[in-house]
N, C-alpha and C positions, 0 to 999 in steps of 0.2 A: 329700648325695653330694657329692664333690669336683667342682669347675667342669670341671677338665680329664679326667673320666672318660673311660676306653678301653671300647670295647665288646668283648665276647668272648662267645664261643658255649661254654657248660659244659653237659654232660650229666649228669644227677643221675639217682640211683636214684630210681623213682616214689616209694617212701614216704620217702624223705628230702625230695623235692619237696613232698609232701604236708604233712609236718610244718614244712617252711620256711614255707611258704604260711600255716599256721594260725599260726606263731609270728610272721608279719609282721603279721597281721591283729590279733592278740592286744596286740601291742606298739605298733602303729601306726606301724611302719618298714617300709621296703621290703626286698624280698628281697635286693636288692643291698646294702643296708646291713648285712644281717645277714650275707651272704657276706663282704663286705669286712672285717668286723669278726672274724668267725672266720678268715679268713686271715692278717689282722694278728697276733691272738695266736698263731696256730700258727708265723708267722715269728719273732715275739719269743720264744717258747720255743726255737725252733732256735736262735737267737742266744744265749741264756743256756746252751744246752747246749753249743755251740761255745766259748763264754767259758770256761766251767768245764773243757773238755777243755784249752783253752790253759793255764789257770791250774795244772793238774796235770801237764803235760807232761813236766815233770823229775823226777816223782816215780818211784821205781824201780818196776818191774814185778813183779807176784808172779803166779805160775802158779796157776790156779784149782784144780788139786790140793794146793798148799801151803796155799790158804785153807781148803780142806773139812778138811785134816788139822789144822790149827790150831782151826778150829770144833770139831772132834771132841775134840781134846784138852782143850780148855776146856768140854765138855760141853754145848755149844750145839746140838749136832746129834746 
């Protein structure tokens, strides 16, 4: 765990808490390490999504109904 860690109170669903405790024991890692990793991965995924949105910001907008019509016209629906 990082040297400058901050303490936080987090309330977990009992089933998630139990699964986390079991995984921590099975992997010889702390619950904090597992939680930090999960949050880090989630934030990285969010950053990728935001980058993809930004990358496509200049693309023309297409109405959902038009996409459906196009899929039907090509026999995909």
